[in-house]
C-alpha positions as CSV (number, residue, x, y, z in Angstrom):
1,M,0.0,-0.1,-0.1
2,D,0.8,3.1,-0.7
3,S,2.8,5.4,2.3
4,E,0.6,8.4,2.0
5,A,-2.8,8.4,3.7
6,Q,-6.0,7.7,1.4
7,H,-8.7,10.6,1.8
8,T,-12.3,10.2,1.0
9,E,-12.9,12.6,-2.0
10,R,-15.3,15.4,-0.5
11,D,-17.9,17.5,-1.9
12,R,-16.4,20.6,-2.3
13,S,-19.6,23.0,-2.9
14,S,-20.4,22.3,0.8
15,T,-16.9,23.9,1.8
16,P,-16.8,27.4,2.9
17,S,-15.0,29.9,0.2
18,G,-11.7,30.6,1.4
19,S,-11.1,27.3,3.2
20,G,-9.2,24.5,2.7
21,D,-9.7,20.7,2.7
22,V,-8.1,19.6,6.4
23,P,-7.0,16.3,5.9
24,D,-9.0,13.2,8.8
25,V,-5.3,12.4,9.6
26,A,-1.7,13.6,9.0
27,E,0.5,12.3,6.0
28,A,3.6,10.0,6.6
29,P,7.0,11.7,5.4
30,E,7.5,10.0,2.1
31,G,10.3,7.0,2.7
32,T,10.1,6.9,6.3
33,E,8.9,3.1,5.8
34,E,12.1,2.4,3.3
35,R,14.4,4.2,5.7
36,S,12.5,2.1,8.7
37,R,13.4,-0.5,7.0
38,S,17.1,0.3,6.3
39,V,18.0,0.9,10.1
40,F,16.3,-2.4,10.7
41,R,18.5,-3.9,8.2
42,S,22.1,-2.6,9.5
43,L,21.3,-3.4,13.7
44,L,21.0,-7.0,11.7
45,A,24.0,-6.6,10.1
46,R,26.2,-5.8,12.7
47,L,24.8,-8.8,15.0
48,P,27.2,-11.9,14.4
49,G,25.2,-14.1,12.6
50,G,23.0,-11.5,11.8
51,G,19.0,-12.9,11.4
52,Y,20.5,-16.2,13.4
53,T,21.8,-14.4,16.7
54,A,18.3,-12.0,16.3
55,T,15.6,-14.9,16.2
56,F,18.2,-16.8,18.4
57,L,16.8,-13.2,21.1
58,L,13.9,-13.6,20.2
59,C,13.3,-17.2,20.9
60,L,15.7,-16.9,24.5
61,G,13.8,-13.1,25.6
62,A,10.2,-15.5,25.0
63,L,11.5,-18.3,27.0
64,L,12.6,-16.1,30.0
65,L,9.2,-14.6,29.5
66,V,7.5,-17.8,30.1
67,S,9.9,-19.1,32.7
68,A,9.5,-15.8,35.0
69,F,5.5,-15.8,34.3
70,V,4.3,-19.4,33.3
71,V,6.2,-21.8,33.7
72,Q,9.9,-22.7,35.1
73,P,11.8,-26.3,35.4
74,F,13.2,-27.3,38.1
75,Q,16.2,-30.5,39.0
76,I,15.2,-32.8,41.9
77,P,18.3,-32.3,43.6
78,S,17.6,-35.1,46.0
79,G,15.7,-38.4,46.5
80,S,13.7,-36.4,49.0
81,M,10.1,-37.3,46.8
82,E,11.1,-40.7,46.2
83,P,9.4,-42.6,44.4
84,A,7.6,-40.0,41.8
85,F,10.8,-38.2,41.6
86,R,14.1,-39.3,41.5
87,V,17.3,-37.7,41.6
88,G,17.9,-35.7,38.5
89,D,14.9,-35.1,36.9
90,R,13.2,-31.8,36.2
91,V,9.7,-31.1,36.2
92,L,8.0,-28.1,35.0
93,V,6.8,-26.3,37.9
94,N,2.8,-24.5,36.5
95,K,3.0,-20.6,38.0
96,L,-0.1,-19.7,37.0
97,A,-1.7,-22.6,39.1
98,Y,-2.3,-20.8,41.8
99,R,-3.6,-17.7,40.7
100,F,-7.0,-15.7,40.4
101,G,-8.0,-17.3,43.7
102,S,-6.9,-20.8,43.5
103,E,-5.0,-21.8,46.7
104,P,-2.8,-24.8,46.9
105,Q,-4.7,-28.2,48.3
106,R,-3.8,-31.1,49.5
107,G,-2.2,-33.6,48.0
108,D,-0.7,-31.4,45.3
109,V,3.3,-31.4,44.9
110,V,4.1,-27.2,45.4
111,V,7.7,-26.1,44.6
112,F,8.9,-23.1,47.1
113,D,11.3,-20.9,48.3
114,G,12.1,-21.9,52.1
115,S,14.7,-19.0,53.0
116,G,13.9,-18.5,56.4
117,Y,11.4,-21.6,57.0
118,F,13.9,-25.0,55.7
119,G,16.9,-23.0,54.4
120,D,17.9,-19.9,51.7
121,A,16.9,-22.8,48.9
122,D,14.5,-23.9,47.1
123,Y,12.3,-26.9,47.7
124,I,9.7,-29.9,46.4
125,K,7.1,-31.5,48.9
126,R,3.4,-32.6,49.2
127,V,0.9,-30.3,51.1
128,V,-0.5,-32.9,53.6
129,G,-2.5,-29.7,55.3
130,V,-3.6,-26.5,54.2
131,G,-4.6,-23.3,56.4
132,G,-7.1,-24.7,59.6
133,D,-5.9,-28.0,59.0
134,R,-5.2,-30.1,61.5
135,V,-2.4,-32.5,60.8
136,V,-1.6,-35.4,63.9
137,C,0.3,-38.6,63.0
138,E,-0.3,-40.6,65.8
139,R,0.6,-44.1,66.1
140,G,2.5,-44.8,63.0
141,R,-0.7,-43.0,61.1
142,I,-2.1,-39.1,59.8
143,K,-4.6,-38.0,60.3
144,V,-6.0,-34.9,58.7
145,N,-9.2,-33.2,61.0
146,G,-9.6,-36.8,62.2
147,E,-9.6,-38.9,59.2
148,P,-6.7,-41.0,58.3
149,V,-4.8,-40.8,55.3
150,D,-3.5,-43.2,53.1
151,E,-0.5,-42.4,51.0
152,P,0.2,-44.8,48.5
153,F,2.5,-42.4,47.5
154,L,5.0,-43.3,49.6
155,Y,8.7,-45.1,49.2
156,P,7.9,-48.7,49.6
157,G,8.7,-49.7,53.5
158,D,8.5,-46.6,55.4
159,A,6.0,-45.1,57.4
160,P,3.9,-42.2,57.7
161,S,6.6,-40.9,60.0
162,Q,8.6,-42.5,63.3
163,V,8.2,-38.7,64.5
164,P,4.8,-38.2,66.9
165,F,3.0,-34.4,66.1
166,D,0.0,-32.6,66.6
167,V,0.3,-29.5,64.5
168,V,-2.8,-27.1,63.7
169,V,-1.9,-25.2,60.0
170,P,-2.5,-21.4,60.9
171,E,-4.5,-19.5,57.6
172,G,-2.6,-19.2,54.6
173,S,0.1,-21.9,55.5
174,L,1.2,-25.1,54.0
175,F,2.2,-28.0,56.1
176,L,4.7,-30.2,54.0
177,L,6.3,-33.7,53.5
178,G,8.3,-35.4,51.5
179,D,7.1,-38.7,50.3
180,H,10.3,-40.7,51.2
181,R,9.7,-40.5,55.3
182,S,12.7,-41.3,56.0
183,D,14.7,-39.2,53.5
184,S,13.6,-36.3,53.5
185,S,13.9,-32.9,55.5
186,D,10.3,-30.8,55.7
187,S,7.7,-29.1,58.1
188,R,8.0,-32.7,60.8
189,D,12.1,-31.1,61.5
190,H,10.8,-27.7,61.9
191,L,8.3,-27.9,64.1
192,G,10.0,-25.9,67.2
193,Q,11.7,-23.4,64.7
194,P,10.4,-19.8,63.2
195,G,7.2,-20.3,62.0
196,G,6.1,-23.2,63.5
197,G,7.9,-25.3,60.1
198,M,4.9,-24.1,58.1
199,I,5.5,-23.0,54.7
200,P,3.6,-19.7,53.8
201,V,1.5,-19.7,50.7
202,S,3.4,-16.6,49.2
203,E,5.9,-18.1,49.0
204,V,5.2,-21.5,46.6
205,I,6.2,-20.6,43.7
206,G,4.0,-23.5,41.8
207,R,3.2,-26.7,41.6
208,A,5.0,-29.9,40.0
209,D,2.0,-30.7,37.4
210,W,5.0,-32.5,34.6
211,I,8.3,-34.6,34.6
212,V,10.0,-34.1,31.7
213,W,13.5,-35.6,31.7
214,P,14.5,-38.5,31.4
215,I,12.5,-38.5,28.4
216,G,11.7,-42.5,29.5
217,H,10.2,-40.8,33.9
218,W,8.0,-37.9,31.3
219,T,4.4,-37.6,32.9
220,S,2.0,-35.3,33.4
221,L,1.2,-35.2,37.5
222,D,-2.5,-35.4,38.8
223,R,-3.3,-34.7,42.6
224,P,-3.9,-38.4,44.0
225,D,-7.6,-39.2,46.2
226,S,-5.7,-40.0,49.5
227,Y,-7.2,-36.8,50.9
228,A,-10.5,-37.2,49.4
229,R,-12.6,-38.6,52.4
230,V,-10.6,-35.3,54.6
231,P,-13.4,-33.1,56.3
232,A,-13.3,-29.2,55.7
233,P,-11.4,-28.2,59.3
234,G,-13.7,-27.9,62.2
235,G,-15.9,-31.0,60.9
236,A,-12.8,-33.1,62.2
237,H,-14.3,-36.3,63.7
238,G,-12.7,-38.9,65.9
């Protein structure tokens, strides 16, 4: 299309004498589009690799934006979440899972910033209790709000906990445990410390939704139904 703006023909007989037509839009200076293209080509020519480098930088920028706001990859550094997550697994964390009013639910596996609570690092654990829940371990069995919880995701041979506890989770916080209970430093180990072993929901980075590496271990992750029978806080029995 011609770079000059196109104008609709007007009825000159209706124009007051002595006045000229006033254009609806300002006309672009002739050759502006060509000069812009020339500047762009000049910039590309100065880049090592030219257009290939520009494409790489654009892709990198898009990847950084996705990682910052949508999904973020993490590598599993220890065996605390075996057997579901093995050392070296790469997981994708859904950073939108708890936006727009949604909050972590029992059974979710979350990645969170443990600075000031567990240690100066990011951790991956399973949510066992949410705000208002009473979580108890007695005689080697975990109950949430009075309901015994079966945990088929535990590491084979592990007991739900060798450490007895009885806690009420503050509102806006989470009680988290590793699936490999005998090899996990989690909320149980920090009960007597600042924060009482609880992690504020605000420190949660996102929900682990996919294992993407190695290829043979690729899978999407679903919330187990182990906590489906747990009553809401205040409706506990037993």
